[in-house]
C-alpha positions in Angstrom: -7.6 4.7 -17.2 -8.2 0.7 -17.0 -6.1 -0.8 -14.3 -5.6 -4.6 -13.7 -3.9 -6.4 -11.0 -2.6 -9.9 -11.7 -1.4 -11.3 -8.4 1.4 -14.1 -8.7 2.3 -17.0 -6.5 2.4 -17.3 -2.6 0.8 -15.5 0.0 2.2 -12.9 2.6 0.5 -12.7 5.8 0.6 -8.8 7.5 -0.3 -7.6 10.8 1.5 -7.2 14.2 2.8 -9.9 16.7 -0.3 -11.5 18.4 -2.8 -9.0 16.6 -5.0 -9.4 13.4 -3.8 -10.5 10.5 -4.6 -10.0 6.2 -3.1 -12.2 3.5 -2.2 -10.5 0.3 -0.2 -11.4 -2.6 3.8 -11.9 -2.6 3.7 -10.5 -5.7 1.4 -8.5 -8.3 1.6 -7.0 -11.3 -0.4 -3.8 -12.1 -1.1 -2.8 -15.8 -2.5 0.3 -16.4 -3.8 0.7 -20.2 -5.8 3.3 -21.8 -4.0 6.5 -20.5 -1.8 8.8 -21.8 0.9 9.4 -22.4 1.7 5.6 -21.8 0.5 2.2 -21.2 2.3 1.2 -17.9 3.0 -2.1 -16.3 4.8 -2.7 -12.7 5.8 -6.2 -11.3 5.6 -5.7 -7.2 7.3 -8.3 -5.2 7.1 -8.5 -1.5 10.5 -7.2 0.1 10.4 -8.2 4.0 13.7 -6.0 4.4 11.3 -2.8 4.1 8.0 -4.7 5.0 5.9 -4.1 1.3 5.4 -4.9 -2.0 8.2 -3.5 -3.7 8.6 -2.0 -7.2 10.8 -4.5 -9.1 9.9 -3.9 -12.6 8.1 -0.8 -14.2 7.4 -1.0 -17.9 6.0 2.0 -20.3 4.6 1.5 -23.6 4.2 4.7 -26.0 0.2 4.6 -27.2 -0.7 4.1 -31.1 0.0 7.5 -32.6 1.5 8.9 -29.2 4.6 10.3 -28.1 8.2 8.1 -27.6 8.8 7.1 -24.3 11.1 9.3 -22.2 12.4 10.7 -19.0 10.3 13.8 -18.6 6.6 11.4 -20.1 7.5 9.2 -16.9 7.8 11.8 -14.5 4.7 12.9 -15.2 3.2 9.8 -14.5 1.7 9.6 -10.9 2.9 5.7 -10.8 2.7 5.5 -6.4 -0.9 6.9 -5.8 -2.2 4.9 -8.8 -0.6 1.8 -7.9 -1.4 2.4 -3.9 -5.3 3.2 -4.7 -5.4 0.1 -7.2 -3.7 -2.1 -4.1 -6.3 -0.7 -1.5 -9.4 -1.4 -3.6 -8.3 -4.6 -4.7 -7.2 -5.9 -1.2 -9.6 -4.3 0.9 -12.7 -4.5 -1.3 -15.4 -1.8 -1.9 -15.5 -0.8 2.0 -12.0 0.0 1.8 -10.2 0.8 5.3 -13.6 1.4 7.1 -14.6 -2.3 6.2 -11.6 -3.3 7.6 -12.0 -1.8 11.1 -15.4 -3.2 11.3 -13.6 -6.8 10.0 -11.2 -6.7 13.0 -13.5 -5.1 15.6 -13.3 -7.5 17.7 -9.5 -6.8 18.5 -7.7 -4.2 20.6 -8.0 -1.0 18.8 -4.3 -0.5 18.8 -3.3 -3.5 17.1 -6.0 -2.7 14.4 -3.8 0.3 14.5 -0.9 -1.4 13.6 -2.6 -3.6 11.4 -3.2 -0.6 9.2 -0.3 1.2 9.0 1.5 -2.3 7.9 -1.0 -2.7 5.1 -0.2 1.2 4.4 3.1 0.4 4.1 2.9 -2.6 2.1 0.3 -0.9 -0.4 3.1 1.9 -1.0 1.2 4.4 1.4 3.3 7.8 1.3 1.5 8.6 4.6 1.4 5.6 6.4 0.6 7.5 10.0 -2.0 9.5 8.0 -3.7 6.4 6.8 -4.1 5.0 10.5 -6.2 8.5 11.6 -8.2 8.4 8.5 -9.3 5.0 8.2 -10.7 5.6 11.7 -12.7 9.3 10.3 -9.8 11.1 12.4 -7.4 14.1 11.8 -4.3 13.0 9.7 -2.4 14.8 12.7 -3.5 12.4 15.2 -2.1 9.3 13.2 1.4 9.8 14.6 0.1 9.7 17.9 -1.6 6.5 17.5 1.3 5.0 15.1 3.5 5.8 18.3 1.7 4.0 20.6 1.3 1.0 18.5 5.1 1.2 18.5 5.7 1.5 22.2 3.4 -1.6 22.6 5.5 -3.3 20.7 3.5 -3.8 18.2 5.5 -2.2 15.2 9.6 -2.5 14.5 10.9 0.5 15.2 12.2 2.9 12.2 14.2 6.0 11.6 12.1 9.4 11.6 10.4 10.2 8.2 10.6 6.3 7.2 8.2 3.8 7.2 8.8 0.4 8.5 6.8 -2.7 7.8 9.3 -5.2 8.4 
């Protein structure tokens, strides 16, 4: 599998009010090639409503001599996980979440937790609260407590239970 990420025009600054920030592209194209059953190209654009790079277009292309594109074949592609991992690798660099922690170690840990949460949402994480805990080498179960503390401090927007909010 080969993954290429092409940033579009514009940049977005992600971070809690008064806290550390990171800048990411306002749009990206993720091309996933040399994988079975299809090559996939996904276009993501920043949505201020949900505070993430939202998928706006997906194009699946059958491999030469391969099977036809079908809903069942598309459903078998772990697109969100692949896109999330690719974005994290591309924009957090080789050091990942621990590197982000080191980079912002001079900031209040609560604001850094908020930044991690907001970036995890922006990068399509299905479990951004767990990402906060895992970034610190903690049990995923401690993530909700850390995110709730950041939310109570006004560093994160309110949300509905079970729905991440990054806007």
